C-alpha positions as a Markdown table, in Angstrom:
| # | Residue | x | y | z |
|---|---|---|---|---|
| 1 | Met | -32.1 | 22.2 | 9.3 |
| 2 | Glu | -28.7 | 22.0 | 10.8 |
| 3 | Leu | -26.2 | 21.8 | 8.0 |
| 4 | Ser | -22.7 | 20.2 | 8.2 |
| 5 | Val | -20.1 | 21.2 | 5.6 |
| 6 | Ile | -17.6 | 18.4 | 5.1 |
| 7 | Leu | -14.3 | 19.6 | 3.4 |
| 8 | Pro | -11.8 | 16.7 | 2.9 |
| 9 | Cys | -8.1 | 17.7 | 2.5 |
| 10 | Phe | -4.9 | 16.0 | 1.8 |
| 11 | Asn | -1.6 | 18.3 | 1.5 |
| 12 | Gly | -3.9 | 21.2 | 0.3 |
| 13 | Ala | -1.8 | 24.2 | 1.4 |
| 14 | Ala | -1.6 | 25.8 | -1.8 |
| 15 | Thr | -5.3 | 26.2 | -2.2 |
| 16 | Val | -7.4 | 25.5 | 1.0 |
| 17 | Ala | -6.9 | 29.0 | 2.0 |
| 18 | Val | -9.2 | 30.3 | -0.9 |
| 19 | Gln | -11.8 | 27.7 | 0.1 |
| 20 | Leu | -11.8 | 28.8 | 3.6 |
| 21 | Glu | -12.2 | 32.5 | 3.1 |
| 22 | Ala | -15.0 | 31.6 | 0.9 |
| 23 | Leu | -16.9 | 29.8 | 3.5 |
| 24 | Thr | -16.4 | 32.6 | 6.1 |
| 25 | Arg | -18.6 | 34.6 | 3.3 |
| 26 | Gln | -21.4 | 32.0 | 3.7 |
| 27 | His | -24.5 | 32.4 | 5.8 |
| 28 | Trp | -27.4 | 29.7 | 6.8 |
| 29 | Pro | -30.0 | 30.8 | 9.5 |
| 30 | Gly | -30.5 | 27.2 | 10.6 |
| 31 | Gly | -27.1 | 26.8 | 12.0 |
| 32 | Trp | -24.1 | 25.0 | 10.4 |
| 33 | Glu | -20.8 | 23.5 | 11.2 |
| 34 | Val | -17.5 | 23.0 | 9.1 |
| 35 | Ile | -15.6 | 19.7 | 9.5 |
| 36 | Val | -12.1 | 19.5 | 7.9 |
| 37 | Val | -11.3 | 15.8 | 7.4 |
| 38 | Asp | -7.5 | 15.5 | 7.2 |
| 39 | Asn | -6.4 | 12.5 | 5.4 |
| 40 | Gly | -2.9 | 12.6 | 6.7 |
| 41 | Ser | -1.6 | 15.7 | 5.2 |
| 42 | Thr | 2.3 | 16.3 | 5.5 |
| 43 | Asp | 2.4 | 19.9 | 4.3 |
| 44 | His | 1.1 | 22.9 | 6.4 |
| 45 | Ser | -2.5 | 22.8 | 5.2 |
| 46 | Met | -3.8 | 21.9 | 8.9 |
| 47 | Ala | -2.0 | 24.8 | 10.3 |
| 48 | Ile | -3.6 | 27.0 | 7.8 |
| 49 | Val | -7.2 | 25.6 | 8.8 |
| 50 | Glu | -6.4 | 26.3 | 12.4 |
| 51 | Gln | -6.1 | 29.9 | 11.6 |
| 52 | Tyr | -9.8 | 30.0 | 10.9 |
| 53 | Arg | -10.9 | 28.7 | 14.0 |
| 54 | Asp | -12.8 | 31.9 | 15.4 |
| 55 | Arg | -14.1 | 32.8 | 12.0 |
| 56 | Leu | -15.9 | 29.8 | 11.2 |
| 57 | Pro | -18.6 | 28.3 | 13.0 |
| 58 | His | -18.0 | 25.2 | 14.9 |
| 59 | Leu | -14.7 | 24.5 | 13.1 |
| 60 | Arg | -13.4 | 20.9 | 13.8 |
| 61 | Ile | -10.7 | 19.1 | 12.1 |
| 62 | Val | -11.1 | 15.1 | 12.1 |
| 63 | Pro | -8.4 | 12.9 | 11.4 |
| 64 | Ala | -9.2 | 10.4 | 8.4 |
| 65 | His | -5.8 | 8.4 | 8.4 |
| 66 | Lys | -4.1 | 6.3 | 10.8 |
| 67 | Pro | -0.1 | 6.6 | 10.0 |
| 68 | Gly | 1.4 | 3.4 | 8.9 |
| 69 | Thr | -1.8 | 2.2 | 7.1 |
| 70 | Pro | -2.7 | 3.2 | 3.2 |
| 71 | Arg | -4.7 | 6.2 | 2.7 |
| 72 | Leu | -8.2 | 5.2 | 1.6 |
| 73 | Gly | -9.1 | 8.2 | -0.5 |
| 74 | Val | -11.7 | 11.1 | -0.7 |
| 75 | Pro | -14.6 | 8.8 | -0.3 |
| 76 | His | -13.4 | 7.6 | 3.0 |
| 77 | Ser | -12.7 | 11.2 | 3.9 |
| 78 | Tyr | -16.0 | 12.3 | 3.3 |
| 79 | Asn | -17.6 | 9.0 | 5.3 |
| 80 | Thr | -15.5 | 10.1 | 8.2 |
| 81 | Gly | -16.6 | 13.5 | 8.4 |
| 82 | Ile | -20.0 | 12.5 | 8.2 |
| 83 | Gln | -19.6 | 10.1 | 11.1 |
| 84 | Ala | -18.6 | 13.2 | 13.1 |
| 85 | Ala | -21.1 | 15.6 | 11.8 |
| 86 | Thr | -24.3 | 16.7 | 13.9 |
| 87 | Gly | -26.3 | 18.2 | 11.0 |
| 88 | Glu | -29.5 | 17.0 | 9.5 |
| 89 | Ala | -27.8 | 17.1 | 5.8 |
| 90 | Phe | -24.3 | 17.3 | 4.8 |
| 91 | Val | -23.0 | 19.5 | 1.8 |
| 92 | Phe | -19.6 | 18.8 | 0.5 |
| 93 | Cys | -16.9 | 20.9 | -0.8 |
| 94 | Glu | -13.3 | 20.5 | -1.8 |
| 95 | Ala | -10.0 | 21.9 | -0.9 |
| 96 | Asp | -9.2 | 23.0 | -4.2 |
| 97 | Asp | -12.2 | 24.7 | -5.4 |
| 98 | Glu | -13.9 | 28.1 | -4.1 |
| 99 | Val | -17.7 | 28.3 | -3.2 |
| 100 | Ala | -19.5 | 31.3 | -4.6 |
| 101 | Glu | -21.3 | 34.0 | -2.4 |
| 102 | Gly | -24.9 | 32.5 | -1.3 |
| 103 | Trp | -23.6 | 28.8 | -2.3 |
| 104 | Leu | -24.6 | 27.5 | 1.1 |
| 105 | Glu | -27.8 | 29.4 | 1.7 |
| 106 | Ala | -29.0 | 27.9 | -1.6 |
| 107 | Met | -28.2 | 24.3 | -0.9 |
| 108 | Gly | -29.7 | 24.7 | 2.3 |
| 109 | Arg | -32.9 | 25.8 | 0.7 |
| 110 | Ala | -32.9 | 23.4 | -1.8 |
| 111 | Leu | -32.2 | 20.5 | 0.8 |
| 112 | Glu | -35.2 | 21.7 | 2.7 |
| 113 | Thr | -37.5 | 20.1 | -0.3 |
| 114 | His | -35.0 | 17.6 | -1.8 |
| 115 | Glu | -33.1 | 14.9 | -0.6 |
| 116 | Phe | -30.1 | 15.0 | -3.2 |
| 117 | Val | -29.1 | 18.4 | -4.6 |
| 118 | Leu | -26.0 | 19.0 | -6.8 |
| 119 | Ala | -24.4 | 22.7 | -7.3 |
| 120 | Arg | -23.7 | 24.3 | -10.5 |
| 121 | Leu | -19.8 | 24.0 | -11.7 |
| 122 | Asp | -18.0 | 27.0 | -13.2 |
| 123 | His | -14.9 | 26.1 | -14.8 |
| 124 | His | -13.4 | 29.7 | -15.9 |
| 125 | Lys | -12.7 | 31.7 | -12.7 |
| 126 | Leu | -9.9 | 29.4 | -11.2 |
| 127 | Asn | -8.4 | 28.2 | -14.4 |
| 128 | Pro | -6.7 | 29.5 | -17.1 |
| 129 | Pro | -8.0 | 29.9 | -20.7 |
| 130 | Ser | -5.7 | 27.0 | -21.8 |
| 131 | Leu | -7.9 | 24.8 | -19.4 |
| 132 | His | -11.3 | 26.3 | -20.3 |
| 133 | Pro | -13.9 | 24.0 | -21.9 |
| 134 | Leu | -13.6 | 23.6 | -25.6 |
| 135 | Ala | -17.4 | 23.4 | -25.9 |
| 136 | Gly | -20.0 | 24.9 | -24.0 |
| 137 | Asn | -19.7 | 25.8 | -20.5 |
| 138 | Gly | -18.3 | 22.5 | -19.1 |
| 139 | Phe | -19.2 | 19.5 | -17.1 |
| 140 | Gln | -22.2 | 20.4 | -14.7 |
| 141 | Ala | -22.2 | 23.8 | -15.6 |
| 142 | Asp | -25.7 | 23.8 | -17.3 |
| 143 | Gly | -27.1 | 20.6 | -15.7 |
| 144 | Leu | -26.5 | 16.8 | -14.8 |
| 145 | Tyr | -24.5 | 14.6 | -16.9 |
| 146 | Arg | -26.7 | 11.9 | -18.3 |
| 147 | His | -25.2 | 8.1 | -18.7 |
| 148 | Pro | -25.8 | 7.5 | -22.5 |
| 149 | Asp | -26.6 | 3.6 | -21.5 |
| 150 | Glu | -29.7 | 2.4 | -19.9 |
| 151 | Pro | -31.1 | 3.2 | -17.6 |
| 152 | His | -29.6 | 6.7 | -18.1 |
| 153 | Tyr | -29.0 | 7.6 | -14.7 |
| 154 | Phe | -27.8 | 11.2 | -14.2 |
| 155 | Ser | -24.7 | 12.1 | -12.4 |
| 156 | Gly | -22.5 | 14.8 | -11.0 |
| 157 | Ser | -19.4 | 15.6 | -9.0 |
| 158 | Ala | -19.1 | 15.4 | -5.2 |
| 159 | Ala | -17.8 | 18.8 | -5.1 |
| 160 | Gly | -21.4 | 19.8 | -5.5 |
| 161 | Phe | -23.1 | 17.3 | -3.2 |
| 162 | Gly | -25.5 | 18.3 | -0.9 |
| 163 | Ile | -27.5 | 15.0 | 0.7 |
| 164 | Arg | -29.9 | 14.5 | 3.8 |
| 165 | Arg | -28.9 | 12.3 | 6.7 |
| 166 | Ser | -31.9 | 10.4 | 6.0 |
| 167 | Leu | -30.6 | 9.3 | 2.6 |
| 168 | Tyr | -27.2 | 8.7 | 3.8 |
| 169 | Glu | -28.7 | 6.1 | 6.4 |
| 170 | Ala | -30.9 | 4.7 | 4.1 |
| 171 | Ile | -28.3 | 3.9 | 0.9 |
| 172 | Gly | -24.9 | 3.6 | 3.1 |
| 173 | Pro | -21.7 | 5.2 | 2.8 |
| 174 | Leu | -19.7 | 6.5 | -0.2 |
| 175 | Ser | -17.7 | 3.5 | -1.8 |
| 176 | Ile | -14.2 | 3.0 | -1.2 |
| 177 | Asp | -14.0 | 0.6 | -4.2 |
| 178 | Phe | -14.0 | 3.4 | -6.5 |
| 179 | Pro | -11.6 | 6.2 | -4.9 |
| 180 | Ile | -12.0 | 8.3 | -8.4 |
| 181 | Ala | -15.3 | 7.8 | -9.5 |
| 182 | His | -17.4 | 7.6 | -5.9 |
| 183 | Asp | -19.5 | 10.6 | -6.9 |
| 184 | Asp | -20.8 | 8.9 | -10.0 |
| 185 | Glu | -21.6 | 5.4 | -8.0 |
| 186 | Tyr | -23.2 | 7.1 | -5.3 |
| 187 | Cys | -25.4 | 9.3 | -7.5 |
| 188 | Cys | -26.3 | 5.9 | -9.3 |
| 189 | Arg | -26.8 | 4.0 | -6.6 |
| 190 | Ala | -29.4 | 6.6 | -5.1 |
| 191 | Gln | -31.3 | 6.6 | -8.1 |
| 192 | Ala | -31.2 | 2.7 | -8.2 |
| 193 | Ala | -32.8 | 3.2 | -4.8 |
| 194 | Gly | -35.6 | 5.4 | -6.1 |
| 195 | Tyr | -33.9 | 9.0 | -5.2 |
| 196 | Ser | -34.0 | 11.8 | -7.6 |
| 197 | Leu | -31.4 | 14.4 | -8.1 |
| 198 | His | -31.9 | 17.9 | -7.9 |
| 199 | Phe | -29.7 | 20.2 | -9.9 |
| 200 | Glu | -29.6 | 23.7 | -8.1 |
| 201 | Pro | -28.3 | 26.4 | -10.5 |
| 202 | Ala | -28.3 | 28.9 | -7.6 |
| 203 | Ala | -25.5 | 27.2 | -5.8 |
| 204 | Leu | -22.5 | 27.9 | -7.7 |
| 205 | Val | -19.1 | 26.2 | -7.0 |
| 206 | His | -15.7 | 27.5 | -8.8 |
| 207 | Tyr | -14.0 | 24.4 | -9.8 |
| 208 | Arg | -10.3 | 24.2 | -10.3 |
| 209 | Glu | -9.1 | 22.1 | -12.8 |
| 210 | Arg | -5.8 | 19.8 | -13.1 |
| 211 | Ser | -3.3 | 21.9 | -14.5 |
| 212 | Thr | -0.6 | 20.0 | -15.7 |
| 213 | Leu | -0.6 | 17.3 | -18.5 |
| 214 | Gly | 0.4 | 14.8 | -16.3 |
| 215 | Asp | -2.1 | 15.2 | -13.6 |
| 216 | Arg | -4.9 | 15.4 | -16.3 |
| 217 | Tyr | -3.5 | 12.1 | -17.7 |
| 218 | Arg | -3.5 | 10.5 | -14.2 |
| 219 | Gln | -6.9 | 11.9 | -13.4 |
| 220 | Gly | -8.5 | 10.7 | -16.7 |
| 221 | Arg | -7.1 | 7.3 | -16.4 |
| 222 | Gly | -8.4 | 6.9 | -12.8 |
| 223 | Trp | -11.8 | 7.7 | -14.2 |
| 224 | Gly | -11.6 | 5.6 | -17.0 |
| 225 | Arg | -10.7 | 2.4 | -14.4 |
| 226 | Asp | -13.1 | 3.1 | -11.6 |
| 227 | Thr | -15.9 | 3.9 | -14.4 |
| 228 | Thr | -15.5 | 0.8 | -16.2 |
| 229 | Leu | -15.3 | -1.3 | -12.9 |
| 230 | Met | -18.4 | 0.4 | -11.7 |
| 231 | His | -20.3 | -0.5 | -14.8 |
| 232 | Met | -19.0 | -4.3 | -14.6 |
| 233 | Ala | -20.3 | -4.6 | -10.8 |
| 234 | Arg | -23.8 | -3.2 | -12.2 |
| 235 | Gly | -23.8 | -5.9 | -14.4 |
| 236 | Trp | -22.4 | -4.5 | -17.8 |
| 237 | Thr | -20.5 | -7.3 | -19.8 |
| 238 | Pro | -18.1 | -6.1 | -22.2 |
| 239 | Ala | -18.4 | -6.8 | -26.0 |
| 240 | Arg | -16.4 | -9.8 | -27.6 |
| 241 | His | -12.7 | -9.2 | -27.5 |
| 242 | Pro | -12.9 | -6.2 | -25.2 |
| 243 | Val | -8.9 | -5.6 | -24.8 |
| 244 | Pro | -8.4 | -5.7 | -28.7 |
| 245 | Arg | -11.5 | -3.7 | -29.3 |
| 246 | Gln | -10.3 | -0.8 | -26.8 |
| 247 | Leu | -6.5 | -0.8 | -28.1 |
| 248 | Leu | -8.2 | -0.4 | -31.6 |
| 249 | Phe | -9.9 | 2.6 | -30.3 |
| 250 | Met | -6.9 | 4.1 | -28.7 |
| 251 | Ala | -5.2 | 3.7 | -32.1 |
| 252 | Arg | -7.8 | 5.7 | -33.8 |
| 253 | Cys | -7.3 | 8.4 | -31.1 |
| 254 | Leu | -3.7 | 9.0 | -31.8 |
| 255 | Pro | -4.1 | 11.3 | -34.8 |
| 256 | Glu | -6.4 | 13.6 | -32.8 |
| 257 | Gly | -3.6 | 13.8 | -29.8 |
| 258 | Ala | -0.6 | 14.6 | -32.7 |
| 259 | Ser | -2.7 | 17.2 | -34.3 |
| 260 | Ala | -3.5 | 18.7 | -30.8 |
| 261 | Leu | 0.0 | 18.6 | -29.9 |
| 262 | Val | 1.1 | 20.5 | -33.2 |
| 263 | Ala | -1.6 | 22.9 | -32.8 |
| 264 | Ser | -0.6 | 23.9 | -29.0 |
| 265 | Gly | 2.9 | 24.1 | -30.0 |
| 266 | Leu | 2.4 | 26.6 | -33.0 |
| 267 | His | 0.1 | 28.6 | -30.4 |
| 268 | Arg | -2.8 | 28.2 | -32.4 |
| 269 | Pro | -6.4 | 29.0 | -30.9 |
| 270 | Thr | -7.8 | 26.4 | -28.6 |
| 271 | Gly | -4.6 | 24.4 | -29.3 |
| 272 | Gln | -3.7 | 23.8 | -25.6 |
| 273 | Arg | -7.4 | 23.4 | -24.7 |
| 274 | Arg | -7.6 | 20.4 | -27.3 |
| 275 | Leu | -4.5 | 19.3 | -26.3 |
| 276 | Ala | -5.5 | 19.4 | -22.3 |
| 277 | Asp | -9.0 | 17.7 | -23.5 |
| 278 | Trp | -7.3 | 15.1 | -25.4 |
| 279 | Val | -4.9 | 14.0 | -22.7 |
| 280 | Trp | -7.4 | 13.6 | -20.1 |
| 281 | Asn | -9.7 | 11.5 | -22.4 |
| 282 | Phe | -6.7 | 9.4 | -23.5 |
| 283 | Gly | -5.7 | 8.8 | -19.9 |
| 284 | Trp | -9.7 | 7.7 | -19.5 |
| 285 | Ser | -9.3 | 5.3 | -22.4 |
| 286 | Val | -5.9 | 3.7 | -20.9 |
| 287 | Gly | -7.8 | 3.4 | -17.5 |
| 288 | Lys | -10.6 | 1.5 | -19.3 |
| 289 | Leu | -8.2 | -0.7 | -21.2 |
| 290 | Gln | -6.5 | -1.4 | -17.6 |
| 291 | Ala | -9.9 | -2.4 | -16.1 |
| 292 | Leu | -10.7 | -4.5 | -19.0 |
| 293 | Ala | -7.5 | -6.4 | -19.1 |
| 294 | Lys | -8.0 | -6.7 | -15.3 |
| 295 | Ala | -11.5 | -8.2 | -15.8 |
| 296 | Asn | -10.2 | -10.5 | -18.7 |
| 297 | Thr | -7.7 | -11.9 | -16.6 |
| 298 | Asp | -9.4 | -12.4 | -13.0 |
| 299 | Ala | -13.2 | -13.4 | -14.1 |
| 300 | Pro | -14.6 | -16.0 | -16.4 |
| 301 | Arg | -16.0 | -14.6 | -19.4 |
| 302 | Lys | -19.7 | -13.9 | -19.3 |
| 303 | Ser | -22.2 | -14.5 | -21.9 |
| 304 | Glu | -21.2 | -13.7 | -25.3 |
| 305 | Gly | -23.5 | -11.1 | -27.2 |
| 306 | Ala | -23.8 | -8.8 | -24.6 |
| 307 | Arg | -24.4 | -5.1 | -25.5 |
| 308 | Ser | -21.6 | -2.5 | -26.1 |
| 309 | Gly | -20.2 | -0.8 | -23.0 |
| 310 | Pro | -20.3 | 2.7 | -21.8 |
| 311 | Arg | -19.3 | 5.5 | -24.3 |
| 312 | Glu | -15.8 | 7.2 | -24.1 |
| 313 | Ala | -16.2 | 9.9 | -21.4 |
| 314 | Ser | -15.6 | 13.5 | -22.0 |
| 315 | Gly | -16.0 | 15.4 | -18.7 |
| 316 | Leu | -13.4 | 16.5 | -16.3 |
| 317 | His | -13.4 | 15.9 | -12.7 |
| 318 | Lys | -11.1 | 15.3 | -9.9 |
| 319 | Ser | -10.4 | 13.7 | -6.6 |
| 320 | Pro | -8.5 | 15.7 | -3.9 |
């Protein structure tokens, strides 16, 4: 089975060489290619990629952005890379992560028997202690996230995706309607179509978290917005008075934020980690509020008495 490694990049000069170096240490006996998808980078990241032409098999740079038009985000980049790919299966990686030794072979072996594979994520190597998970090993480190609401679909990060061409052709491209939560939506769509997700612990990806509080807030806000819109697109109806209810929930979160801020300022153990986690999740709540307010304004209210919506998320994601 020939594999196509798809690597989207937008202004990744600070980190992309780490990922490219990691790719030079990968092996797959079935043949493989690397497709870097440039979403209109304005830094020198593509010049860095060019330096690896003799070190990576069949390396190609594919443009995903037309100057003068809006950037469509990472799902569009993945779709663009897949359109240019020749492999029987596609393995995703991102410009600010680092795949571990043996990652590609583990993904390839798993794809020989599974149609949708997700790698294991490590949240420690590329991140300072202040960004390490508060509890456990972090998102997708020991298994896939399971949605708490019916039908309890499993989900994972596109940073660890491996999918067969046949699956992609069957369920279609990644959705650009959810630029941040495209991976969550694709996992749910695949399972709704009857496919199962396989978690492959032998395939390891060192995952880089957003490092500044502002970036974490914006990332969380994007996830809150996208996941709420995705749930509504799948038929979930918010409970009565969703905007006031969400505002009340956010107000109840403020004391924990103040406590985390004080603990961080006093350099108490886990103080910085608590604050980083709180900022992400508060951003998630703001994004959910924005989605609910938009739906409340743009669409007529659906039936009353619907079940409550998805629980507040706690999981760190990113979109390059």
